[in-house]
C-alpha positions as CSV (number, residue, x, y, z in Angstrom):
1,M,70.1,90.4,49.5
2,K,69.7,93.6,47.4
3,R,67.9,95.3,50.3
4,L,70.6,94.4,52.7
5,R,73.3,95.6,50.3
6,K,71.5,98.9,49.8
7,A,71.1,99.3,53.6
8,L,74.8,98.7,54.1
9,I,75.7,101.2,51.4
10,L,73.5,103.9,52.7
11,T,74.6,103.4,56.3
12,H,78.3,103.6,55.2
13,R,77.6,106.6,53.1
14,Y,75.9,108.7,55.7
15,L,78.2,107.6,58.6
16,G,81.0,108.6,56.3
17,L,80.2,112.3,56.2
18,P,81.2,113.1,59.9
19,L,83.5,110.1,60.4
20,S,85.6,110.7,57.3
21,L,86.6,114.0,58.8
22,L,87.6,112.3,62.1
23,F,89.6,109.7,60.2
24,M,91.4,112.4,58.2
25,L,92.3,114.1,61.5
26,W,93.6,110.8,63.0
27,F,95.6,109.9,60.0
28,A,97.2,113.3,59.6
29,S,98.0,113.7,63.3
30,G,99.3,110.1,63.4
31,I,102.0,111.0,60.9
32,T,103.1,114.1,62.9
33,M,103.1,112.1,66.1
34,I,105.9,109.8,64.7
35,Y,108.2,112.8,65.1
36,A,106.5,115.1,67.5
37,G,105.7,112.5,70.2
38,G,103.2,113.3,72.9
39,M,102.3,116.4,74.9
40,P,105.1,118.9,75.8
41,R,107.0,118.0,78.9
42,L,110.2,118.5,80.8
43,T,112.3,115.5,79.9
44,P,114.4,113.8,82.6
45,E,117.6,114.7,80.6
46,L,116.7,118.4,80.4
47,R,115.6,118.5,84.1
48,L,119.0,117.0,85.1
49,M,120.9,119.3,82.9
50,R,119.2,122.4,84.4
51,L,119.4,121.1,88.0
52,A,121.8,123.1,90.1
53,P,124.9,121.2,91.4
54,L,124.8,119.8,94.9
55,D,126.9,121.4,97.6
56,L,127.7,118.4,99.8
57,A,129.5,120.6,102.3
58,R,126.2,122.2,103.3
59,V,124.5,118.9,104.1
60,R,123.9,118.8,107.9
61,V,120.9,116.5,108.2
62,M,121.5,112.8,107.9
63,P,119.1,110.4,106.1
64,A,118.5,108.6,109.4
65,D,117.0,111.8,110.8
66,L,114.2,112.0,108.1
67,A,111.8,109.4,109.6
68,Q,109.8,111.9,111.6
69,Q,109.8,114.8,109.1
70,A,108.9,112.7,106.1
71,S,106.3,110.3,107.7
72,G,104.1,109.0,105.0
73,G,106.3,110.5,102.3
74,G,107.2,107.3,100.5
75,D,110.0,104.8,100.0
76,R,112.3,106.7,97.6
77,T,114.9,109.1,99.2
78,T,116.8,111.5,97.0
79,L,119.2,114.3,97.7
80,L,119.2,117.3,95.3
81,T,119.2,121.1,95.2
82,V,115.9,122.9,95.8
83,M,115.8,126.7,95.8
84,D,119.6,126.8,96.1
85,R,119.7,124.6,99.1
86,P,120.5,120.9,99.5
87,A,117.3,119.0,100.2
88,Y,115.9,115.5,100.6
89,R,113.0,114.4,98.5
90,V,111.2,111.5,100.3
91,G,108.2,110.6,98.2
92,Q,106.4,113.9,97.8
93,A,107.9,115.5,100.9
94,T,110.8,117.9,100.6
95,I,113.1,118.5,103.6
96,F,116.0,120.8,103.5
97,A,119.3,119.0,104.3
98,D,121.0,122.1,105.9
99,T,118.4,122.7,108.6
100,G,115.9,119.8,108.5
101,E,112.9,122.1,107.9
102,R,110.2,121.1,105.4
103,L,109.7,123.1,102.2
104,G,107.2,125.8,103.0
105,E,105.2,128.0,100.6
106,V,107.0,128.7,97.3
107,G,104.8,131.6,96.3
108,R,105.1,134.0,93.5
109,G,108.5,135.3,94.4
110,G,110.0,131.9,94.9
111,A,108.5,130.6,91.7
112,L,110.1,133.5,89.7
113,T,113.5,132.8,91.4
114,I,113.3,129.1,90.5
115,A,112.3,129.9,86.9
116,S,115.1,132.4,86.6
117,R,117.8,129.9,87.7
118,F,116.3,127.2,85.6
119,T,116.5,129.3,82.5
120,N,119.7,131.1,83.5
121,L,117.9,134.4,82.6
122,P,117.4,137.6,84.6
123,A,114.2,138.1,86.5
124,D,113.1,141.0,84.2
125,T,112.7,138.5,81.3
126,L,110.1,136.5,83.3
127,R,106.4,137.3,83.7
128,Y,104.3,135.7,86.3
129,V,101.0,134.6,84.7
130,G,99.3,133.1,87.7
131,E,98.7,130.2,90.1
132,L,96.8,127.2,88.7
133,S,94.6,125.3,91.0
134,G,93.4,123.1,88.1
135,P,95.1,121.8,85.0
136,D,95.2,123.8,81.7
137,Q,96.0,122.5,78.3
138,W,99.6,121.7,79.1
139,T,99.3,120.4,82.6
140,I,96.6,117.7,82.2
141,A,99.0,115.0,83.4
142,Q,100.0,117.1,86.4
143,A,96.6,117.3,88.0
144,R,97.9,115.8,91.3
145,Q,100.7,118.3,91.5
146,M,98.5,121.3,91.8
147,P,98.9,124.1,92.5
148,L,101.4,125.2,89.9
149,H,102.8,128.6,89.2
150,K,102.7,129.5,85.5
151,I,105.6,131.8,84.3
152,A,106.1,133.1,80.7
153,V,109.7,133.7,79.6
154,D,110.6,136.5,77.2
155,D,112.9,134.5,75.0
156,G,113.0,133.5,71.3
157,A,111.3,130.2,72.0
158,R,108.4,131.8,73.9
159,T,109.0,129.4,76.8
160,E,106.4,128.8,79.5
161,L,107.3,127.1,82.8
162,Y,105.1,125.6,85.5
163,V,106.7,125.5,88.9
164,S,105.4,123.1,91.5
165,E,104.3,124.4,94.8
166,Q,104.9,121.0,96.3
167,S,108.4,120.2,95.1
168,G,109.9,123.7,94.4
169,E,110.9,122.5,90.9
170,V,109.9,123.2,87.4
171,A,107.3,120.5,86.6
172,V,106.5,121.3,83.0
173,M,108.2,123.3,80.2
174,T,106.6,124.2,76.9
175,T,107.9,126.3,74.0
176,R,106.1,127.9,71.1
177,G,107.3,125.0,68.9
178,S,106.3,122.2,71.2
179,R,102.9,123.7,71.7
180,A,102.4,124.1,67.9
181,L,103.4,120.5,67.4
182,A,101.0,119.3,70.0
183,W,98.1,121.0,68.3
184,V,98.8,119.1,65.1
185,A,99.8,115.8,66.7
186,A,98.9,114.6,70.2
187,I,95.9,116.9,70.9
188,P,93.8,116.0,67.9
189,H,95.0,112.4,67.8
190,W,94.2,111.7,71.5
191,L,91.3,114.3,71.6
192,Y,93.3,116.0,74.4
193,F,91.3,119.2,74.3
194,A,91.5,120.5,77.9
195,P,87.8,121.2,78.5
196,L,87.1,117.6,77.5
197,R,90.2,115.9,78.9
198,V,90.0,117.3,82.4
199,N,86.8,115.4,82.8
200,G,88.3,111.9,82.7
201,R,85.1,110.0,82.5
202,L,83.6,112.1,79.7
203,W,86.8,112.0,77.7
204,Q,87.0,108.2,78.0
205,Q,83.4,107.7,76.9
206,T,83.9,110.1,74.0
207,V,86.9,108.2,72.7
208,I,85.2,104.8,73.2
209,W,82.0,105.8,71.3
210,L,83.8,107.6,68.5
211,S,86.2,104.6,68.1
212,A,83.3,102.2,68.2
213,L,81.4,104.1,65.5
214,G,84.7,104.4,63.5
215,S,85.1,100.6,63.8
216,I,81.6,100.0,62.5
217,F,82.2,102.4,59.7
218,A,85.4,100.7,58.7
219,V,83.8,97.3,58.8
220,L,80.9,98.5,56.6
221,G,83.4,100.0,54.2
222,V,85.3,96.7,53.8
223,V,82.1,94.7,53.5
224,V,80.5,97.0,50.9
225,G,83.8,97.0,49.0
226,I,83.8,93.3,48.8
227,L,80.1,93.0,48.0
228,Q,80.5,95.5,45.1
229,W,83.4,93.6,43.6
230,R,82.2,91.8,40.6
231,P,83.9,88.6,39.3
232,S,83.1,89.6,35.7
233,T,84.8,92.4,33.8
234,P,84.8,95.2,34.8
235,H,85.4,94.1,38.4
236,I,84.7,97.6,39.8
237,P,81.3,99.1,38.9
238,Y,82.4,102.6,39.4
239,A,84.4,105.3,37.6
240,G,86.2,108.5,38.5
241,W,86.7,109.4,42.1
242,M,84.4,106.6,43.2
243,R,86.6,104.0,41.6
244,W,89.6,105.3,43.5
245,H,87.6,105.3,46.7
246,H,86.6,101.7,46.1
247,L,90.1,100.5,45.3
248,G,91.7,102.4,48.2
249,G,89.1,101.1,50.6
250,L,89.9,97.5,49.6
251,V,93.6,98.1,50.0
252,F,93.7,100.3,53.2
253,G,90.4,99.4,54.8
254,V,91.7,96.5,56.9
255,V,94.6,98.4,58.4
256,T,92.2,101.3,59.1
257,L,90.0,99.0,61.0
258,T,92.9,97.6,63.0
259,W,94.0,101.1,63.9
260,V,90.7,102.4,65.1
261,L,89.7,99.1,66.8
262,S,93.0,99.0,68.7
263,G,92.5,102.6,69.7
264,L,89.1,101.5,71.1
265,L,90.7,98.6,73.0
266,S,93.3,100.8,74.5
267,M,90.6,102.4,76.6
268,D,89.7,99.0,78.1
269,P,86.0,99.5,77.4
270,W,85.0,96.2,79.0
271,A,87.5,96.3,82.0
272,W,88.8,92.8,81.5
273,P,89.4,91.3,84.9
274,S,92.4,89.3,86.1
275,K,91.8,85.8,87.3
276,G,94.0,86.2,90.3
277,P,95.7,88.8,92.6
278,D,98.9,90.5,91.5
279,L,102.0,88.8,92.7
280,D,103.8,90.8,95.4
281,F,107.6,90.9,94.8
282,R,108.3,93.7,97.3
283,G,109.8,91.1,99.7
284,A,112.4,90.1,97.1
285,F,113.6,93.5,95.9
286,G,112.0,96.0,98.3
287,R,114.3,98.7,99.7
288,A,115.4,98.4,103.3
289,R,114.1,101.1,105.6
290,D,117.2,101.6,107.8
291,L,118.7,104.8,106.4
292,S,121.2,104.8,109.3
293,R,123.4,102.4,107.2
294,F,124.3,105.4,105.1
295,P,127.2,107.3,106.5
296,P,127.5,111.2,106.6
297,L,128.4,112.6,103.2
298,D,132.0,113.8,103.2
299,A,132.5,116.3,100.4
300,E,136.3,115.7,100.4
301,A,135.8,111.9,100.1
302,W,133.6,112.4,97.1
303,R,136.1,114.5,95.1
304,P,138.2,111.6,93.8
305,V,135.1,109.6,93.1
306,M,133.5,112.3,90.9
307,A,136.8,113.3,89.2
308,G,135.7,116.9,88.8
309,A,132.2,116.2,87.6
310,A,129.3,118.0,89.2
311,I,126.9,116.0,91.3
312,K,123.2,116.9,90.6
313,E,121.3,114.2,92.4
314,V,122.0,111.3,94.8
315,E,119.4,108.6,95.3
316,Y,119.7,106.3,98.3
317,T,118.9,102.7,97.4
318,W,119.6,99.1,98.5
319,I,121.0,96.3,96.3
320,Q,121.3,92.8,97.8
321,D,120.7,94.3,101.3
322,E,123.7,96.6,100.9
323,P,123.4,100.5,100.8
324,Y,124.3,102.2,97.5
325,Y,124.2,105.7,96.1
326,V,122.8,106.2,92.6
327,V,124.6,109.4,91.5
328,R,123.5,111.5,88.5
329,G,125.3,114.5,87.2
330,D,127.4,116.1,84.4
331,W,128.6,113.0,82.6
332,K,127.4,111.1,79.5
333,S,127.1,107.6,81.2
334,G,123.8,108.7,82.8
335,R,124.3,107.4,86.4
336,L,127.1,106.2,88.6
337,L,126.7,103.5,91.2
338,V,128.7,104.0,94.5
339,A,128.8,101.6,97.4
340,A,128.0,103.6,100.6
341,D,130.2,101.5,102.8
342,T,133.4,101.5,100.7
343,M,132.8,104.4,98.1
344,Q,133.7,101.9,95.4
345,T,132.1,102.7,92.0
346,G,130.1,100.1,90.1
347,R,129.2,96.5,90.9
348,E,129.0,93.2,89.2
349,P,125.4,92.2,88.3
350,S,123.8,89.8,90.7
351,S,123.7,86.2,89.6
352,A,120.5,84.7,88.2
353,E,120.5,82.1,90.9
354,S,120.6,84.7,93.7
355,L,117.7,86.6,92.1
356,L,115.6,83.5,91.7
357,S,116.2,82.6,95.3
358,R,114.9,85.9,96.4
359,V,111.9,85.6,94.1
360,K,111.1,82.2,95.5
361,N,111.2,83.5,99.1
362,A,108.9,86.4,98.2
363,V,106.2,84.2,96.5
364,P,106.8,80.7,97.9
365,D,103.4,79.3,96.9
366,V,103.9,80.1,93.2
367,S,105.8,77.8,90.9
368,I,108.5,79.1,88.5
369,L,108.1,77.5,85.1
370,G,111.4,78.8,83.7
371,W,113.7,81.7,83.3
372,D,116.0,83.3,80.7
373,V,118.8,85.9,80.6
374,L,117.8,88.4,77.9
375,S,120.6,90.5,76.3
376,T,118.2,91.9,73.7
377,Y,114.6,93.1,74.0
378,D,111.7,90.6,73.5
379,S,108.2,91.3,72.3
380,Y,107.0,92.6,75.7
381,Y,110.0,94.2,77.4
382,Y,111.4,96.8,74.9
383,Q,112.0,100.5,74.3
384,R,112.4,102.3,71.0
385,D,115.4,104.4,72.0
386,G,117.2,101.5,73.7
387,G,116.9,103.1,77.1
388,A,115.5,100.2,79.0
389,A,118.1,98.2,81.0
390,L,119.8,95.2,79.5
391,P,120.6,92.4,80.3
392,V,117.5,91.4,82.3
393,I,116.3,88.1,83.8
394,R,112.9,87.0,82.6
395,I,111.1,84.7,85.0
396,K,107.8,82.9,84.0
397,F,105.4,81.8,86.8
398,G,102.7,79.2,87.0
399,D,100.1,81.5,88.7
400,P,96.6,81.8,87.3
401,D,97.6,84.9,85.3
402,S,100.8,83.3,83.8
403,T,102.9,86.3,85.1
404,W,106.2,87.1,83.4
405,L,108.7,89.1,85.6
406,Y,111.7,91.1,84.3
407,V,114.5,91.9,86.7
408,D,117.5,94.1,86.2
409,P,120.4,92.2,87.8
410,L,122.6,95.2,88.2
411,M,120.1,97.3,90.3
412,N,118.0,94.3,91.6
413,Q,114.9,96.0,90.5
414,V,111.7,94.8,88.8
415,V,111.6,96.6,85.4
416,G,108.6,94.9,83.9
417,T,105.6,92.7,84.9
418,F,103.3,91.2,82.3
419,R,100.3,89.0,83.0
420,R,98.4,87.1,80.4
421,Y,96.0,90.0,79.8
422,D,98.9,92.4,79.6
423,R,100.5,90.4,76.9
424,L,97.3,90.1,75.0
425,G,96.7,93.9,75.3
426,R,100.2,94.5,74.1
427,W,99.3,92.9,70.7
428,L,95.8,94.3,70.5
429,Y,97.0,97.8,71.1
430,H,100.7,98.4,70.4
431,G,100.9,95.6,67.8
432,F,97.9,96.7,65.8
433,H,98.2,100.5,66.5
434,S,101.9,101.2,66.5
435,L,102.8,98.2,64.2
436,D,105.9,97.9,66.4
437,F,106.9,94.5,65.1
438,S,110.6,93.8,65.5
439,F,111.3,93.0,61.8
440,W,111.1,96.7,61.0
441,Y,110.5,98.7,64.3
442,Y,114.2,99.1,65.0
443,R,115.2,99.6,61.3
444,R,114.3,103.2,60.7
445,P,113.5,104.7,58.3
446,L,111.9,101.4,57.1
447,W,109.2,101.6,59.8
448,D,108.6,105.3,59.1
449,I,108.1,104.7,55.4
450,G,105.7,101.9,56.0
451,V,103.5,103.6,58.6
452,I,103.5,106.9,56.7
453,T,102.5,105.1,53.5
454,L,99.6,103.5,55.3
455,C,98.5,106.7,56.9
456,L,98.6,108.6,53.6
457,G,96.6,105.8,52.0
458,G,94.0,106.0,54.7
459,F,93.9,109.8,54.5
460,A,93.4,109.7,50.8
461,V,90.5,107.2,51.0
462,S,88.8,109.2,53.8
463,S,89.3,112.5,51.9
464,I,87.8,111.1,48.7
465,G,84.9,109.6,50.6
466,F,84.2,112.9,52.3
467,F,84.4,114.7,49.0
468,L,82.0,112.3,47.4
469,G,79.6,112.5,50.3
470,V,79.6,116.3,50.3
471,R,79.0,116.3,46.5
472,R,76.1,113.9,46.8
473,M,74.6,115.9,49.6
474,W,75.0,119.2,47.7
475,R,73.2,117.6,44.7
476,G,70.4,116.5,46.9
477,I,70.0,120.0,48.4
478,R,70.0,121.6,45.0
479,R,67.4,119.1,43.7
480,I,65.1,119.9,46.7
481,A,65.6,123.7,46.3
482,L,64.8,123.5,42.5
């Protein structure tokens, strides 16, 4: 028993030298991520705000004429302004609505013009940096959108823009502040260093192995802390900094283990399989393909509908087999739903019975165990800022994966699908890593105080452990040297 205890102590001690530094990095960056979020990006709200208003009077090409030009483009059809011209976006294809021609080469000059209008700044304040054929530190998530044109803006925020050659839009925007926050938050926390992250397999394996070693280290710390606890007085056989390290490890060791282990599980290291195929609900809520049901856009007819607000984007969609426009523009309500046949705004949500009927027709061989109308988020369908649609219909199926389906009755769209393994993963990762339990998650700053306290405790224990390890190593070096 003494030999085993000594072996555990030595293993924990020498693993602690490099891993304590990593833990300190994770704890510190975890605190900053609460407020900084992830990597810098162009938010949907800012993109819409900077998008040029649509000039409906210039639209000459009808949606029904897009089939040949946009073959293979995708299901979603949207009308917006691209390079000061009305254009349809069909999947990844961009087709100008005034002439019907596809978007050609944007090039350096076009990218500078797009950036100038996006920032509302003169061209002499912009500097063309170059064309990226591969991702840099800020475009890791945009690897499939390459090439991108990088443009630096001479403004107080030191803005940098990335213009997509495919879409003719700004795809990513960073500022000096957002880049600095990323370097102390998302990049160290996720190990998002570009030379490592662009190699997806190498990055994944690095995170898995470091998390696995960290989990072993945390387990050893908890075990050693318990083994060194004495039932007689004094309970802790240490003094000074070592005493604080022991006490802190006993208090914060378990939550440290749950954090690092959940980080490991988020990488799905064992690739847990599903027992059955995914259920296909496209037959229930899929969009109809006949765009000829949408009439020509009449700019005059739209004036009373918009009541003076500028239209930025029009999405063509289908709800209960009827054509609708989803209009986004300069108003606080986010989006406006307009019936294409009548130009009436808004609609009543579909009944639960009609949605269930469609679902049954789409998957007739799968039994429905039950359904609920949710007016508040549950443990699986939720969003911190309240942006996810409510109410929703939650439908539970009797398939091998025990699928739960969430449907927005207003838009007749699937907004969430969770199988048994998805629900388990939600608790193993978000539950243990983000601690997003409802009793405090929506009661800020209660959640902030709790998580920051735990992070500071873990940081302190790791810092003391690193200090003690370095001091012991220095003593050993001096003993050998003398």
